[in-house]
C-alpha positions in Angstrom: 115.3 -66.4 -24.0 116.2 -64.6 -20.7 113.4 -62.2 -21.3 110.9 -65.0 -21.2 111.6 -65.6 -17.6 110.0 -62.2 -16.8 107.5 -62.3 -19.7 105.7 -65.5 -18.6 104.5 -64.3 -15.1 104.0 -60.8 -16.4 101.7 -62.1 -19.1 99.8 -64.0 -16.4 99.4 -60.9 -14.4 98.1 -58.9 -17.4 95.7 -61.6 -18.4 94.3 -62.4 -15.0 93.9 -58.7 -13.9 92.4 -57.6 -17.2 90.6 -60.7 -18.4 87.5 -60.2 -16.2 85.3 -62.8 -14.5 85.3 -65.1 -17.5 88.6 -66.4 -16.1 87.5 -67.0 -12.6 87.2 -70.8 -13.1 90.7 -71.2 -14.6 92.6 -68.2 -13.5 94.4 -69.9 -10.6 95.6 -72.7 -12.9 96.7 -70.2 -15.5 98.7 -68.2 -13.0 100.3 -71.4 -11.6 101.1 -72.7 -15.0 102.9 -69.5 -16.1 104.9 -69.5 -12.9 105.9 -73.0 -13.7 106.9 -72.0 -17.2 109.3 -69.5 -15.8 110.8 -72.2 -13.6 111.2 -74.6 -16.5 112.9 -71.9 -18.6 115.2 -71.2 -15.7 116.1 -74.9 -15.5 116.9 -75.0 -19.2 119.2 -71.9 -18.9 120.8 -73.3 -15.8 121.5 -76.6 -17.5 123.0 -74.8 -20.5 125.2 -72.8 -18.1 126.5 -76.0 -16.5 127.9 -77.1 -19.8 130.2 -74.0 -20.0 133.4 -73.0 -18.3 133.1 -71.0 -15.1 134.3 -67.8 -16.8 131.9 -68.2 -19.8 128.6 -68.6 -18.0 127.4 -65.0 -18.2 124.7 -64.4 -20.7 123.5 -61.0 -21.8 120.4 -60.0 -23.7 119.7 -56.4 -24.9 116.0 -55.8 -25.7 115.9 -52.1 -26.5 117.2 -48.6 -25.5 114.8 -47.3 -22.9 116.0 -43.7 -22.7 118.5 -42.9 -25.5 119.5 -39.2 -25.2 122.8 -37.4 -25.4 124.9 -38.1 -22.3 122.3 -40.5 -20.8 121.8 -44.0 -22.0 119.4 -46.4 -20.2 118.8 -49.8 -21.6 116.3 -52.6 -21.0 118.9 -55.4 -20.9 119.3 -58.6 -18.9 122.3 -60.4 -17.4 122.2 -64.0 -16.4 125.1 -65.3 -14.4 125.7 -67.7 -11.5 124.3 -65.3 -9.0 121.2 -64.3 -10.9 120.3 -67.8 -12.1 120.4 -69.0 -8.4 117.8 -66.4 -7.6 115.8 -67.2 -10.7 115.5 -70.9 -9.6 114.6 -70.0 -6.1 112.0 -67.3 -7.0 110.3 -69.3 -9.7 110.6 -72.7 -8.0 109.4 -71.8 -4.6 107.0 -69.3 -6.1 105.4 -72.1 -8.2 104.9 -74.2 -5.1 103.3 -71.3 -3.3 101.0 -70.8 -6.3 100.0 -74.5 -6.1 99.4 -74.2 -2.4 97.3 -71.1 -2.9 94.9 -73.1 -5.1 93.6 -74.9 -2.1 94.2 -72.2 0.5 92.2 -69.5 -1.5 89.6 -72.0 -2.8 86.6 -70.2 -1.3 87.8 -66.6 -1.9 85.7 -64.8 -4.4 88.7 -62.7 -5.6 91.0 -65.7 -6.2 91.7 -64.8 -9.8 92.9 -61.3 -8.8 95.0 -62.9 -6.1 96.8 -65.1 -8.6 97.3 -62.1 -10.9 99.0 -60.2 -8.0 101.2 -63.3 -7.3 102.3 -63.4 -10.9 103.0 -59.7 -10.8 105.2 -60.3 -7.7 107.2 -63.0 -9.4 107.7 -60.9 -12.6 108.9 -57.9 -10.6 111.3 -59.9 -8.5 112.7 -61.7 -11.6 113.2 -58.3 -13.3 115.1 -57.1 -10.2 117.6 -60.0 -10.2 118.0 -60.2 -14.0 118.5 -56.5 -14.8 122.0 -55.7 -16.0 121.9 -52.1 -14.7 120.8 -50.4 -11.5 118.1 -48.3 -13.2 116.3 -51.3 -14.5 116.8 -53.0 -11.2 115.0 -50.0 -9.7 112.0 -50.7 -11.8 111.8 -54.3 -10.5 112.5 -52.9 -7.0 109.5 -50.6 -7.2 107.4 -53.4 -8.8 108.1 -55.6 -5.8 107.0 -52.8 -3.5 103.7 -52.4 -5.4 102.9 -56.1 -5.5 103.6 -56.5 -1.8 101.3 -53.6 -1.1 98.5 -55.2 -3.1 99.0 -58.6 -1.6 99.4 -57.6 2.1 96.2 -55.5 1.8 94.4 -58.1 -0.3 91.8 -58.6 2.4 91.2 -54.9 2.4 87.8 -55.2 4.1 89.9 -55.7 7.3 91.2 -52.4 8.6 94.3 -54.0 10.0 95.2 -55.4 6.6 94.7 -52.1 4.8 96.8 -50.3 7.5 99.5 -53.0 7.3 99.7 -52.6 3.5 100.1 -48.8 3.8 102.7 -49.2 6.5 104.8 -51.5 4.4 104.5 -49.2 1.4 105.5 -46.1 3.3 108.4 -47.6 5.2 109.8 -49.1 2.0 109.6 -45.6 0.4 112.2 -44.5 2.8 114.5 -47.3 1.7 113.7 -46.6 -1.9 114.9 -43.1 -1.5 118.3 -44.6 -0.6 118.4 -46.6 -3.8 117.4 -43.6 -6.0 120.1 -41.4 -4.4 122.6 -44.2 -4.9 121.7 -44.4 -8.6 122.1 -40.6 -9.0 125.5 -40.7 -7.3 126.5 -43.6 -9.6 125.6 -41.6 -12.7 127.4 -38.4 -11.6 130.4 -40.5 -10.5 130.7 -43.1 -13.3 128.4 -41.7 -16.0 126.6 -45.1 -16.2 124.3 -47.4 -14.4 125.5 -50.7 -15.9 126.8 -53.2 -13.3 129.9 -54.1 -15.3 131.0 -50.5 -15.8 130.2 -49.3 -12.3 131.8 -52.2 -10.5 134.9 -52.1 -12.7 135.4 -48.4 -12.0 135.4 -48.7 -8.2 139.2 -49.1 -8.0 139.6 -45.6 -9.6 137.1 -43.8 -7.4 137.5 -42.0 -4.2 136.6 -43.9 -1.0 134.3 -41.1 0.2 132.0 -41.3 -2.9 131.9 -45.1 -2.7 131.0 -44.9 1.0 128.1 -42.6 0.3 126.9 -44.9 -2.4 127.3 -48.0 -0.2 125.4 -46.4 2.7 122.5 -45.5 0.4 122.4 -49.0 -1.0 122.4 -50.3 2.6 119.4 -48.0 3.4 117.6 -49.5 0.4 118.4 -53.0 1.6 117.1 -52.2 5.1 113.8 -51.2 3.7 113.2 -54.2 1.5 114.8 -56.8 3.8 113.2 -55.4 7.0 116.5 -54.6 8.8 117.0 -52.2 11.6 115.9 -49.3 11.5 113.3 -50.0 8.7 112.0 -53.3 10.1 108.7 -52.2 11.6 106.6 -53.2 8.6 107.4 -56.9 8.5 105.3 -58.1 11.5 102.2 -56.2 10.4 102.6 -57.7 6.9 101.3 -60.9 8.3 97.7 -59.5 7.9 97.9 -60.7 4.3 97.0 -64.3 3.2 99.5 -66.8 4.4 100.8 -67.7 0.9 101.8 -64.0 0.6 103.8 -64.3 3.8 105.6 -67.3 2.5 106.3 -65.6 -0.8 107.6 -62.4 0.8 109.7 -64.2 3.4 111.2 -67.0 1.4 111.5 -66.2 -2.3 111.0 -62.5 -3.0 110.9 -59.2 -1.2 113.1 -59.7 1.8 115.8 -61.4 -0.2 116.1 -58.3 -2.5 118.3 -56.4 0.0 120.8 -59.3 0.3 120.9 -59.6 -3.5 121.6 -55.8 -3.8 124.5 -55.9 -1.4 126.1 -59.0 -2.8 125.7 -57.8 -6.4 127.3 -54.5 -5.4 130.1 -56.3 -3.6 132.9 -54.4 -5.3 131.5 -51.1 -4.0 131.5 -52.3 -0.4 134.9 -53.9 -0.8 136.3 -50.5 -1.7 134.4 -48.7 1.1 135.3 -50.3 4.5 133.1 -47.9 6.5 130.0 -48.8 4.5 130.9 -52.5 4.8 131.2 -52.2 8.5 127.8 -50.5 8.6 126.4 -53.6 6.8 127.8 -56.0 9.4 126.5 -53.8 12.3 123.0 -53.7 10.8 123.0 -57.5 10.3 124.3 -58.3 13.8 121.8 -55.9 15.5 118.9 -57.2 13.4 119.6 -60.9 13.9 119.3 -60.4 17.7 116.4 -57.9 17.4 114.3 -60.3 15.3 115.1 -63.3 17.5 114.1 -61.5 20.7 110.8 -60.4 19.1 110.1 -64.0 17.9 110.5 -65.2 21.5 107.5 -63.2 22.8 104.9 -63.6 20.0 101.9 -65.8 20.5 100.7 -65.2 16.9 102.3 -68.1 14.9 102.8 -66.0 11.8 104.3 -63.1 13.7 106.7 -65.4 15.5 107.9 -66.6 12.1 108.1 -63.0 10.9 110.5 -62.3 13.8 112.4 -65.4 12.7 112.7 -64.1 9.1 114.0 -60.7 10.3 116.6 -62.6 12.3 117.6 -65.0 9.5 117.9 -62.2 7.0 120.1 -60.5 9.6 122.4 -63.4 9.4 122.6 -63.0 5.6 123.2 -59.3 5.8 125.9 -59.9 8.4 127.6 -62.4 6.1 127.3 -60.0 3.1 129.0 -57.3 5.3 132.0 -59.7 5.7 132.9 -59.2 2.1 134.4 -62.0 0.1 134.6 -64.0 3.3 130.8 -64.2 3.5 129.2 -63.4 0.2 128.9 -67.0 -0.8 127.5 -68.1 2.6 125.0 -65.2 2.6 123.5 -66.6 -0.7 123.7 -70.2 0.4 121.8 -69.4 3.6 119.3 -67.4 1.5 118.6 -70.4 -0.7 118.3 -72.9 2.2 116.2 -70.4 4.1 113.9 -70.1 1.1 113.0 -73.8 1.5 112.5 -74.1 5.2 110.9 -70.7 5.8 108.4 -71.2 2.9 107.7 -74.6 4.4 107.2 -73.2 7.9 104.8 -70.5 6.7 102.8 -72.9 4.5 102.7 -75.2 7.6 101.4 -72.3 9.7 98.8 -71.7 7.0 97.8 -75.4 7.1 97.4 -75.2 10.9 95.2 -72.0 10.5 93.2 -73.8 7.8 92.3 -76.6 10.2 91.7 -74.2 13.2 89.2 -71.7 11.7 92.0 -69.2 10.9 93.1 -69.0 14.5 96.6 -67.7 14.8 97.1 -67.7 18.6 99.4 -70.6 19.5 98.0 -70.5 23.1 94.8 -71.9 21.5 96.5 -74.8 19.7 98.2 -77.8 21.3 98.2 -81.5 20.5 97.8 -80.9 16.7 100.4 -83.5 15.7 97.7 -86.2 16.1 95.2 -84.5 13.8 97.6 -83.1 11.2 100.4 -85.6 10.7 101.7 -84.4 7.4 101.7 -80.8 8.6 103.5 -81.9 11.8 106.2 -83.7 10.0 106.9 -81.1 7.3 106.7 -78.2 9.8 109.0 -80.2 12.1 111.6 -80.7 9.4 111.6 -77.0 8.7 112.0 -76.4 12.5 115.0 -78.7 12.7 116.5 -77.1 9.6 116.2 -73.5 10.9 117.7 -74.3 14.3 120.7 -75.9 12.6 120.1 -79.6 13.5 123.0 -81.7 12.2 122.6 -82.9 8.7 119.7 -80.5 7.7 120.1 -77.4 5.5 120.4 -74.8 8.2 123.3 -76.7 9.8 125.4 -76.3 6.7 124.5 -72.7 5.8 124.1 -70.9 9.1 127.1 -72.6 10.7 129.2 -71.3 7.7 128.1 -67.8 8.5 129.1 -68.2 12.1 132.5 -69.5 11.0 132.9 -66.6 8.5 132.1 -64.1 11.3 134.9 -65.5 13.4 137.2 -65.6 10.3 136.9 -61.8 10.0 139.6 -61.8 12.6 140.6 -59.5 15.5 138.1 -58.0 18.0 135.5 -57.5 15.3 135.6 -61.2 14.4 135.1 -62.2 18.0 132.2 -59.8 18.5 130.4 -60.8 15.3 131.0 -64.5 15.9 129.7 -64.3 19.5 126.6 -62.4 18.3 125.9 -65.0 15.7 126.3 -67.8 18.3 123.9 -66.0 20.6 121.4 -65.7 17.8 121.6 -69.4 17.2 120.7 -70.1 20.8 117.7 -67.7 20.7 116.6 -69.3 17.4 116.6 -72.7 19.0 114.6 -71.4 21.9 111.8 -69.5 20.1 111.4 -72.1 17.3 111.1 -74.9 19.9 108.5 -72.8 21.7 106.5 -72.5 18.5 106.8 -76.3 17.9 105.7 -77.2 21.4 102.8 -74.7 21.7 101.4 -75.8 18.4 101.8 -79.6 18.1 102.5 -80.9 21.6 100.8 -80.8 25.0 97.1 -80.9 25.7 94.6 -79.3 23.3 93.6 -75.8 24.2 91.0 -75.1 21.5 88.4 -72.6 21.9 85.3 -71.6 19.8 85.9 -68.8 17.4 84.2 -65.4 17.3 81.1 -67.0 15.7 80.9 -69.8 18.3 82.3 -72.5 16.0 84.4 -75.2 17.7 87.6 -76.0 15.7 87.8 -79.4 14.1 91.5 -79.7 13.1 92.1 -81.9 10.1 94.8 -82.4 7.5 94.9 -80.0 4.5 94.1 -81.1 1.0 96.8 -82.4 -1.3 97.1 -79.2 -3.2 98.5 -77.8 0.1 100.4 -80.7 1.5 102.3 -81.6 -1.7 104.1 -78.2 -1.8 104.8 -78.6 1.9 106.4 -82.0 1.3 108.6 -80.8 -1.5 109.8 -77.9 0.5 110.5 -80.2 3.4 112.7 -82.2 1.1 114.7 -79.1 0.3 114.9 -78.2 4.0 116.5 -81.6 4.6 118.7 -82.0 1.5 119.7 -78.6 0.1 122.4 -77.6 2.5 124.2 -81.0 2.4 124.0 -81.1 -1.4 125.5 -77.6 -1.7 128.3 -78.5 0.7 129.5 -81.6 -1.1 132.9 -80.6 -2.5 132.1 -77.0 -1.7 130.1 -77.0 -4.9 128.0 -74.0 -4.1 131.1 -71.9 -3.2 132.8 -72.9 -6.4 129.6 -72.1 -8.4 129.3 -68.5 -7.1 133.0 -67.8 -6.7 133.5 -66.4 -10.3 130.9 -63.7 -9.5 131.2 -63.0 -5.8 134.8 -64.2 -5.2 135.8 -65.9 -2.0 138.3 -65.4 0.8 138.7 -68.0 3.6 139.7 -65.3 6.1 141.8 -66.0 9.2 139.6 -67.7 11.9 141.1 -68.1 15.4 138.8 -71.2 15.8 138.7 -74.4 13.8 135.5 -75.4 12.0 135.0 -78.2 14.4 135.2 -75.9 17.4 132.7 -73.5 15.9 130.4 -76.5 15.1 130.7 -77.8 18.6 129.9 -74.4 20.1 126.9 -74.1 17.8 125.6 -77.5 19.0 126.0 -76.5 22.6 124.0 -73.3 22.3 121.4 -75.2 20.2 120.9 -77.7 23.1 120.7 -74.9 25.6 118.0 -73.1 23.6 115.9 -76.2 23.0 116.3 -77.3 26.7 115.2 -73.9 28.0 112.1 -73.9 25.8 111.2 -77.4 26.8 111.5 -76.6 30.5 109.3 -73.5 30.1 106.7 -74.9 27.7 107.0 -78.6 27.5 107.0 -79.6 31.2 104.2 -77.3 32.3 100.8 -76.3 31.0 100.6 -73.4 28.6 98.4 -70.7 30.1 95.6 -69.5 27.9 96.6 -65.9 28.6 100.2 -64.8 28.4 101.6 -63.9 31.8 102.8 -60.3 32.3 106.4 -61.3 32.0 109.6 -59.3 32.4 110.2 -55.8 31.1 112.1 -57.3 28.1 109.2 -59.7 27.4 106.7 -56.9 27.5 108.9 -54.8 25.2 109.3 -57.8 22.8 105.6 -58.2 22.6 105.5 -54.7 21.3 108.3 -55.4 18.8 110.9 -53.9 21.1 109.0 -50.6 20.9 109.9 -50.0 17.3 106.6 -48.4 16.5 106.8 -46.3 19.6 110.3 -45.1 18.6 109.1 -44.3 15.1 106.1 -42.4 16.5 108.2 -40.3 18.8 111.2 -39.7 16.5 109.6 -39.6 13.1 105.9 -38.9 13.5 106.1 -36.4 16.3 109.4 -35.1 15.0 107.8 -34.6 11.7 104.9 -32.7 13.3 107.3 -30.4 15.2 109.3 -29.8 12.0 106.2 -29.0 10.1 105.0 -26.6 12.7 108.4 -24.9 12.8 108.3 -24.6 9.0 104.8 -23.1 9.1 105.9 -20.6 11.8 108.9 -19.6 9.7 106.7 -19.3 6.7 104.1 -17.1 8.5 106.5 -14.9 10.4 109.6 -14.6 8.2 108.6 -15.4 4.6 105.1 -13.9 4.8 106.5 -11.1 6.9 109.1 -10.1 4.3 106.5 -10.4 1.4 103.7 -8.6 3.2 106.1 -6.0 4.6 107.5 -5.2 1.2 104.0 -5.0 -0.2 103.0 -2.6 2.6 106.0 -0.4 2.1 105.4 -0.1 -1.6 101.7 0.6 -1.0 102.5 3.3 1.6 105.0 5.0 -0.7 102.7 4.9 -3.6 99.9 6.4 -1.5 102.1 9.3 -0.6 103.3 9.8 -4.2 99.7 9.6 -5.4 99.0 12.8 -3.4 101.2 14.7 -5.8 98.9 13.8 -8.7 95.7 15.5 -7.4 94.4 17.0 -10.6 94.4 20.7 -9.5 96.2 23.1 -11.8 97.2 25.4 -8.9 99.1 22.6 -7.2 101.0 21.8 -10.4 101.8 25.6 -10.9 103.1 25.8 -7.3 105.2 22.7 -7.9 106.6 24.3 -11.1 107.3 27.6 -9.4 109.0 25.8 -6.5 111.2 23.8 -9.0 112.2 26.9 -10.9 113.0 28.7 -7.6 115.3 25.8 -6.6 117.0 25.8 -10.0 117.6 29.6 -9.8 118.9 29.4 -6.3 121.3 26.5 -7.3 122.6 28.5 -10.3 123.3 31.6 -8.2 125.0 29.6 -5.6 127.3 27.9 -8.1 128.3 31.3 -9.6 129.0 32.7 -6.2 131.3 29.8 -5.4 
């Protein structure tokens, strides 16, 4: 039955992409229905799992041997446990709501059937990734996610910016994918297997150096898929795709894959402290990096993209804390799935009513015209900044507590970074909220001269937004009652309370203080004064943040130009050294053969002289030897 979770959306993708135009009228409903089927199957399996003891909840299903050769066994087999079923429900549940939203959002697109086929393919690949019972099969889902994201980001391929963004995402992710492929090779040479159970059980008997190498390669893979420093440059450009794609990538699929990979491989990182430290550093740097970028973006989707980068940074930071943070990394991932999907769908609703305008400087006062969007988006906003009682308050605060619980200087540094990130989050999200829904209207005609007439979106779009808003409000509190989420995941991820120098109440109080500071600063800057139609020049940091903190400039100088110089150097070595040796050898042989050829001239007198000379030499040598 586990295989049906993947089979349902995979069947939808095959039918919709191969069925032709005869399915244009019903394709969107078919794709949504099959996504819902996967969610229902996940609920059935989850319910069955609840009726079992904590240690008996793992289910395995072996389909067939994929590559059965001597010394190499690769199986298509699935593993459903507390961790994977959590992802299944998030992927299929939020994914189904995004499918439903897309029915209205893509209503007038001529290629809507193909779009839903790609959405189904995305769900199938992500479900395969989290259900695989071995790293090699996980890699298949990993690459499937990359392919689906490429197809969806570049779906409006008539726009050069969309085509470029799709290629950029694909290429940057290939760098991370190399890390995963190398890690899998190292696993096979070290353990002789790819299976999660065998690999993770053998970590205690393996040298730390090998585990560190594997851990660093897994981290590189996670950086690519989850848009973490230094492979984060693709995420902002990926906003060129339709808004439902952005919601799916940021909330339920692609960017969560890296967090899953690290938590699933927890035993490897626990036995490799250096690799684990690298994970925390990457998470801490990225949560600040993404938050700063989000502060300077006027494009509503790109501001939310910076937010996603930052929030995934929190999750990676928590995953790097080991058993102290694994549970909270996944808890924040789930709550983030609700409020970030709601925020992106809300942004799409705003764009729907504003002639696809994305510049927040051309919004203002929309709360009066789009009340449902305003309320649902507002609840997502309160959840992400950690307003008391909403989901983010319970999940992100736990990560901040876990960071301090790491202990020592490292704990103080990580905890302080997490607190600073919370303040910046409150600032940039309040900025988005004010510029979009408050103040005076700043609407302008679009490129075709049409004046926007903002209005509420249809029910096919607002109903998913309402359901996600409910999750944004309730999920964190529900998970925290009796620490139920922690107890649910603990048999798989394990949990350690750590040794925090601060009490939970102190950390919560500090978080509330920085939240108020962030909100107040944003209100003073954007709420009490008119928002200019053109962004002021700003400080050096602001200008750098508008250019994504120069990440593309860095990549161009270090990677593109570096690659060009390396290529030119290799060409020079090839022409001068390699070709020189080959051509010199050929010339030497040719010259020698030319000289030897003169000895074979076809004249009998020359051969007679040669014979006479040879006989003379032999006679002289013989006489000399006798004389001696």
